[in-house]
C-alpha positions in Angstrom: -1.7 24.9 19.9 -1.7 21.4 20.1 -5.4 22.1 19.9 -6.0 23.4 16.9 -5.6 20.1 15.2 -8.8 18.8 17.0 -10.4 21.7 16.5 -12.4 21.0 13.7 -14.3 17.6 14.9 -15.2 19.5 18.0 -17.2 22.1 15.9 -19.9 19.4 15.6 -19.4 18.4 12.7 -19.1 14.2 13.2 -22.6 14.3 15.2 -24.0 15.8 11.3 -22.9 13.0 9.4 -23.2 14.3 6.6 -22.5 16.9 4.5 -24.1 20.0 4.4 -22.9 23.4 2.2 -24.4 27.4 3.2 -24.1 30.4 3.0 -24.0 32.4 -0.1 -20.9 30.2 -1.5 -21.7 26.8 -0.3 -19.4 26.6 2.1 -19.2 22.9 2.3 -19.3 21.5 6.5 -19.6 18.0 7.4 -17.4 15.4 8.5 -15.4 14.6 5.7 -14.8 18.7 5.3 -13.7 18.6 9.4 -11.5 15.8 8.2 -9.8 17.8 5.6 -8.9 20.8 7.7 -8.0 18.8 10.4 -4.9 17.7 7.3 -4.2 21.4 6.5 -3.7 21.8 10.0 -2.2 19.1 11.1 0.3 19.9 7.9 0.4 23.4 9.2 1.9 22.2 12.6 4.0 20.2 10.9 2.5 17.4 13.2 3.3 15.1 10.5 2.3 11.4 12.5 -1.1 13.5 12.5 -0.7 14.0 9.6 0.3 10.3 9.2 -3.1 8.5 11.2 -5.0 11.1 9.2 -3.9 10.2 5.6 -5.0 6.9 6.9 -8.2 7.1 8.2 -10.2 9.7 5.8 -11.7 8.7 2.6 -13.4 12.2 0.5 -16.1 11.5 -1.8 -17.3 13.6 -4.7 -19.6 15.1 -1.6 -17.2 16.9 -1.1 -15.4 19.9 -3.4 -13.4 19.2 -6.4 -11.1 22.5 -4.7 -11.6 20.5 -0.9 -10.5 17.8 -2.3 -7.1 18.8 -4.2 -6.5 21.3 -1.3 -6.4 18.1 0.4 -4.3 16.1 -1.9 -1.5 18.5 -1.5 -1.4 18.1 1.7 -1.8 14.2 1.9 1.5 15.3 -0.9 3.5 17.3 1.2 3.1 14.6 4.1 4.5 12.0 2.0 7.6 14.3 1.1 8.3 15.1 4.9 8.2 11.1 5.2 10.3 11.0 2.0 8.0 8.7 0.3 9.0 10.5 -3.1 6.8 8.2 -5.4 3.7 8.2 -3.4 3.8 12.8 -3.3 4.8 12.4 -7.2 1.7 10.0 -7.7 -0.7 12.1 -5.4 0.7 15.2 -6.9 0.1 13.6 -10.2 -3.5 12.7 -9.0 -4.1 16.7 -8.1 -3.0 18.0 -11.2 -5.0 15.8 -13.2 -8.4 16.2 -11.5 -7.8 20.1 -11.0 -5.7 21.5 -13.4 -7.4 24.9 -14.2 -7.3 25.3 -10.0 -3.7 23.6 -9.0 -1.8 26.0 -11.7 -3.2 29.1 -9.2 -1.3 27.6 -5.7 1.8 28.0 -4.8 2.5 24.6 -2.9 2.8 22.1 -5.7 6.2 24.5 -6.3 6.9 23.7 -3.1 6.5 19.8 -3.4 8.6 19.8 -6.8 11.2 21.2 -5.6 11.8 18.4 -2.6 10.7 15.6 -5.8 15.0 15.1 -6.0 14.6 11.1 -6.2 11.8 11.3 -9.2 12.7 11.3 -12.5 13.5 14.6 -14.0 11.6 12.5 -17.2 8.6 12.5 -14.5 9.4 15.8 -12.3 9.3 18.6 -16.2 5.7 16.4 -16.1 4.1 17.1 -12.9 5.9 20.7 -13.1 4.5 21.2 -16.8 0.9 20.2 -14.9 1.0 22.1 -11.9 2.4 25.2 -14.3 5.3 26.1 -12.5 9.6 26.4 -13.4 11.4 23.2 -13.0 14.0 24.0 -9.9 15.5 20.2 -8.7 17.1 21.5 -4.6 
């Protein structure tokens, strides 16, 4: 299992050097996309230190599809939550909600993040919950 966070980098994406799309649905593939997958794996496995390292190095541009950038943003917000960086998590979630409002309303992770944001002002939390389309439930 400890090999999983490194898996996307070993599949050749960094050797390509640029982003590509393949298949009938234009599935992205390249170094930035591989980095987003490594981040998702680190978050899923609870590897907070690995996720923090990736947050410091990954910079996504518009070659990566909106849904991929938004999902990466949710992983960053969740990593901030795990580090008790409440304001940073709220800021990141707000960026995702603004960047992909239609997409974020169909995701469950924003509700999980909002549930943990007890350190954020209630007014701001209400706005985030509304933007993410989730009921406000403070822990």
